N, C-alpha and C positions, 0 to 999 in steps of 0.2 A: 431634108438635106442629109446626104450620107455622111457618116463620120469618117474621119481620116483613118486609114489602115494603121494598125499598131504593129511594131516589129517585136518579135519574140526571140530571145536568146536562150539556148539550152546547154547544159553541161553534158558533155559526151561521156563523163565518168559515172555520174549518179543520176542524171536526168532532171536536175533542178532547173527551173525556168526563171528568167529575169527579163525585165522590160528594157534593159540596156546592157551593153557589153561591159564586162569587168574582167580583170586579169585573174583573180582568184575566186573559186567557187566557195560561197559561204556555207554550203552544206557538207561537202566532202573535203574541203581544204586543198584541192588540187589546183595547180596553176596552168593557165593557157589551155584549158579544156572547154571553154565556153565559145560557141559559134552561133551564128544566126540560124534560126530554124525556119527554113523556107516552106515547111509544110504547115505552119500555123494558119488557122483560118482567118480570113479577112473580116474585120468587124464592120458591120453595116448598120445604118440607122433606119433602113427601109422597113415598112410594115410587113409583118409576116402574112403570107397568103393562105387562105383556107382552101382545101380541096373542093373543086367544083362538083365532082361526081359523087355518087352515093358511097358511103362507107360499108365495108363488110361487117356482118354481125359477129361480135366477139363470142367465142364458145365458152361455156362454163367449164370449170376444172373437172367436174364430175363427168363431162362428156369426152374428155381426152382418153384415148385408148392407151392403157398402160403397157400393152405389148410392144409399143414403139420403142420402149427402153429396154428390150430384152438384151441380156448380156451375151457376149460371144467370148468363150474362153481363149486365152492366149496359148495354152498348152503347157505353160509353166505354172504349176500349182502355187508356188510361193509368190509369183508375181500376181496371180489372180487374187490371192489373199490380200496383198497390198492395195490392189485396185478396188477391192470390195466385191469380187466375184467374177471379174472379167471386163472386157471392153464394152462400153455403151455406145450405140450409134450416135455420131456427132460429137463424141467426146474429144476434147483438146487436151493433150497430155504433154507436159514439159519434163524431160529427163535431164537433170543437170549433174555434173560431176567434174572431177579433176581431169586434165588431159592425160591420156594413157591409162585411165582407170578401167576401161572395158565397156564403154557405152556402145561403141560400134559392134563389139563382140556380142553384147546382150541383144542388140537388134537382130543380128544373124541367128542367134539362138532362138529368138521368138519366131523368126521366119522358118526355122527348122520344124517347129511344132505347130505353128498356126495353120489352120486348115483352109483358109481363104486366100484370095489373091492379094499380093502386097506390091505397092508401088514405092520404090526406094529412090528418093532424090538426094544425091550426095554432092554437096558443094565443096567438100574438103578432100575427098579421095576420088580417084578415077575408077571407072567400072572394072578396069583390069586389076587394080589393087584389091577391090572388094571380092572379085572372083578368086584371087589367090587366097584370101582369108577363108572364103567359103569352101575351097578345095581342101585346105588344111583341116577345117572342121567337118569335112565330109557331108556337106549340105547339098541337097538336091535343089537347084535353083530354077526349076521349071515353073514354079508359081510366083517367082519374084521378077518384076519388071524394074529395070534400073535406068537412071538417067542422071546427067550432071546439070540438068536445067536448074537455074537459080532465079529465074524471073518470076516474080510473084503472080502476076496475072496468068501466065502460062500454066503454072502449077494449079491454080484455083480453077481455071477453065477445064483442064484435063480431069481434075477431081469431080467436077460437076457433071461432065459429059460421060466419063467411063465408070465412075463410082466403084473404085476398088473396095475390098473388105477392110484394108488398113493402108494408110498412107504414112510414110516415114520421111522426115526431112532431117538431114544430118549436115549442118546444124542450122538453127534459126538465124545465127549471126552471119551466115553467108548469103541470105536471101536479099535480092535487089528489087526495088519497086519503082524508083525514079532516078533520073539523071541528076547528078549534082551532089547526092548524098551517098557516102560510102556505106557498103554493107556492114552491119553491126552498129551503126550510129543509132542514137535514141529514136530519131524520126523514122528510120527504116524499120526498127523493131516494133514501133507502135503500128505502123502500116501493116506489117506482116501479121501481127496478133489480131487486129480487127478483121483483115481480109480472110485469114484462115479460119477464124471463129465463125464468120458469116457463111463461108463456103462449106465448112464441116457440118454446121447445123442444117443448112439448106439441103445438102446432099445426103445427110445422115451417115457420113463416113468418119470413123475415128481417125484422128491425126496424132502421131507421136513425133514430137520435136525434141532434138537434143540441144542443150545449151551449155555455154561456157560459164565458169565461175571465176570470180576475182581472187586476188591473193588473200583477201579477208575471208573467203569461203562463201560469199553471197553470189547469187546469180548475176551475171554480167548484163548491163542494160538498165533501163528505167524500171521502177517498181511496178509500173502499169503492166508489164509483161506477165508478171505472176498473177496480178488481179484478173487478167483476161482468161487465164487457164482454168479448166475444170479440175485438173489434177496436176500437182507439182510433186515430182519424185526427186530425191537426192540420192546419188550413187556414191557411197563412201568407200574409199579404197585405201589400202596401206601398201606401199611399194615393197615392204619387207615381208609380206605374207600373201597367200593366194586367196584369202577370204575377201568377199565384197558384201556390203550391207546396203540394201535398197530400202529407203524409208519414204513414207508419204507425209508431207507437211501440209498439204491441202488436198481435199478430195470432196467434190460435190456429190459424188455417187457412192460414198462408202466412208468407213471410219478413218480417222487421222491417227497416225502413230504406229500403224502396223509396219512390220519390217520383214524382209526376206534375206536370208543368209545364203549367199551363193559362193561357189568355189570355182576359181579360175583355173582351167586346165589347158593343155596344149591343143586339145580337140574341141574346146568350147567352154561353156559355163553351165554348171549343174548345181542343184540344191546341195548345200553342205551336208556331209555325213554327220550323224549324231555321235556324241562322245563315247557311246558304248563300244565302238570299234577301236578306239584309241586309248582307252583307260587301261593302265598297266595293273598287274596283280598286286604290286606293292608300291605304295607311294613313298618318295623320299621325305625326309623331314622338311617341314615348311610348306607342304602341299595339301590343300584341302579342297573338296568339291562342294560347290554350291550352285544355285540356279538364279539367273537373271531373267528379266522379262524385256523383250523387244516387241512393244505393242501387246498383243495377246499371246505371243509365242514364247514359251519357256525354253531357255537354253542352258544346259549344264556347262559350267565353266570350272576351270581349275584356278583357285586363288593361291598364289605363291608368295612366300615371305622369306627374307634372308636377314638374320640378325647377327651382326658381327661387332666385336669390340672396336670402339673408335680409337684409332692410334694417335690421331692428332686433331686438335681443334674441337669445336662443339660437335655433338652427335648430329648426324644427318637423317632426314626423313624424306625418302624419294619414292614416289608412286608412279607407275606406268600403267595406264588404262584405268586407274582409280583416282579418286579425289584426294589430293595431298592433304587438304585440310581435314578430311575424315581420318586419314592415317595419323595425323598429329593428335586428334581428339581421342582416338581409340588407344593410342600409346599412352596418353596421360591417364585414361581410365584404368588400364591394366597396371600401370605403375602405382596408382593410388590405392586400388582395391586388392591387389595381390602383393603389395609391398616389394615390388621389383625395382632394381636400379637400371631401368632402360635408358636413363639419361646418359649412361656410359657406353651405349651401343648405337651403332648405325642400323637403321631399319630400312630395307628396300622391299617394296611390295609390287606385285604384278599380276595381271590376268593372262594366262597362257593363251597363245593363239592369236594375239593381236586384238582381242575384243576390248571394248571400253564400256564402263558402266559407272554410273554415279547414283547409287541407290542404297539406302540403309539396310536392305535385305541381305547384304553381304557382310554386315558388321561382325556377326558371330564367327563366320568363316575366317575373316581376316584376323580376329583375335586368336582363334585356335591356330592359324598358320604362324602367327608371330610367336606364340608360346611353343609350338612344335619345333621351330627353328632354334629358339632360345634354349630349350631343354635337349635339343638334338634327339628327339623322339618322334617317330613317324606316326601318322594317323592312317588307319586302314583305308584303302582305295575304294572299299565298298560302303564307306560311311558318307552320308550326306548331311551338310550342316546348313541351317537356315534360321535366321533371327536377327532382330535389331537390338542394339545396345544403347542404353541411356547413359547420361552423365553420372548418375548415381550407381551405375553398374548393373541395373536391372535389365532383364531380357524381355522383349516384346515380340509378338508374331510379326512376320513380314507381310507386306501387302499382297493380296491375292494368293495366299499361302497354299490353298488346296491345288491350284493350278501348277504351282512349282513342285509340290509333293507328288502329284500324279506323274510328272515327268521323271522324277527320281525313281519312283517305284517301277515305271515302265523300263527304265534303263538298267535295272537290276541291283540297285543299292539295297542292301539288306538291313542296314542300321541307320536310323534317322535321328539327328539331334535337333530339337526344336525348343522353343521357349515354353515355360510352364503354362502360359495362357493360350496355347494353340488349340484350335478345335479341329481334331484330326479323325473324328469318328468315321466319316465317310471313307477316308483313305484306309483306315484300319479294317473296315468291313470288306473293302475291295481287295486288299492285300493282307491277309491274316498272317503271312509268314514274316512280315516286317517287324523288326525290333525297334522300340521307341525309347528314347531317353529325353526327359524333359528337364530343362535347367531354368532356374529362377534368376540367377545372377552370374556375373563373370567369375565370382569367387568359387563356383562349382566346376569350372572348366578343368583345372589340374587333376582333380580326382576322377572326373567323368572320362577324360581322354587319356590320361597318363598314369592313373592309379596312385597319385600322391596328392597331398593336401596343400602343397606349397608350390610356388613357381620354380 
C-alpha cells in the first residue's frame, strides 16, 4: 500500500525545509518566507523496479580519453589563471557579485577575446541595452547570438541541439521552469542547477551563470546551487575605485584561492597595471611598499599610516583595508620595545588603491609606516619591506617570501628590507644589483630606516 504523500515547506531566503508551515525560519530568522514546495517528490511505498533490459558495460577509468577535458582559453589570461587554465567542456560556472559591480561587462569582455561562438541569454537586460554596451566597448558582435529567453527547457534544448562554444545566462535568478513558482525561488534555482548541469555535461558545452548575492555577501538562493557548480567565482568590487578582484572559492578543475585583478574602464575591463607605472620618485612620510599575495599572484601595494596627536578622548586606531586588531597589536609592540608614547596619538592605517589584505606579511611594512609618520621622515620609494612581527618584537620571514621578493625585484626596487632569517640566496643570484638589509627585531627599525637609535 502506498504511503501518503508528505508536504514540504521551504524558506525562500535560505532554502531550509520543514514538514509544516511556520511563521519564522529557524535557520535564518526571517519572517513570512516559508512557502509550500510544490516541487517536492511524492513519497511512495511501492517496490522499486529493476530494469528489464541488459545494462551497458561500465568503462574503467584508465579507458577514459583525457583529451575530452581539453581546455579552451577565454582570452583573458588573468581569468584563465583563476579557472585553472581555461574553460573545460561541460563546465558549469557561477559568477556572483554585487549589483553594478561589472559582471555583465566582464561577460562582454570575454566575448571580445573568446574565439568561439557564444550564446548569451539575458533575463535582466534587453538585447538593445546589451548592444549599446557592446558599442561603447567597441566589440564585434558577429560571434555572439543573444536572446531574452528565460524558459529552462528551451535553453537546454537549444544548447543540446546547436552546441555553442560557450553559453552565458545572465542571471540564473531569472530562469523559469514551472508555472506557480516565481523565478529566483529555491525550487526554481534547484531545477535550473540540475537541468543545466545535465545539459552541459551531455553536450560538453561550458556554461557561465551570473548570480545575485545577499546583503550579507553570500550567494542568493539555496546552498545546493553552489554544490552543483563545478566552479564558483566571486566578483568583488568597490564603488569608490575602478579595481575589481575575481576570486575562485570552488574549482573542480583547478586550484582554489587564485585571484584576478581587473581594472574597470569606460571601454571595458582589462588586467590591472602593475604598480611600477604609478610609483612616484619620492614617497611622503608614512608610505611604505610591500607585497601581498592573492592566491599565487604577488601584488605590490602601498601601506600608508598617519600618526597624529589625539586632541580629545582616548587615542583611536582605525584601519582601512587592514585588520584593526593587527594594528592594535603592532602599535603595542612598537610602544613596548621602542619606548614610544603612542597611546597619546591617533593612528590611521590604509592600503592605497582600495585593496584589502589580512596577512602578517605586512607587519614590518606597517610598523615602518607608523614610525615614518611619527618621525615625519619619509622612506625611499625604491625600498621594499617584507616580514612578520612577533609579540616579543622579533622579525620572521613572510610566507612564500621568494615569490614576493621576485615581484619586488622585477618592478625595480633596489633596496629590500627583510627579516634576519630570510633565505634570499636565489633572489640575490638572479638580481646581484639589489641591496639587502636584514633586521632581527623592531628595535633595529629606527637606525635602519631613519639613521637614529630611538623612535
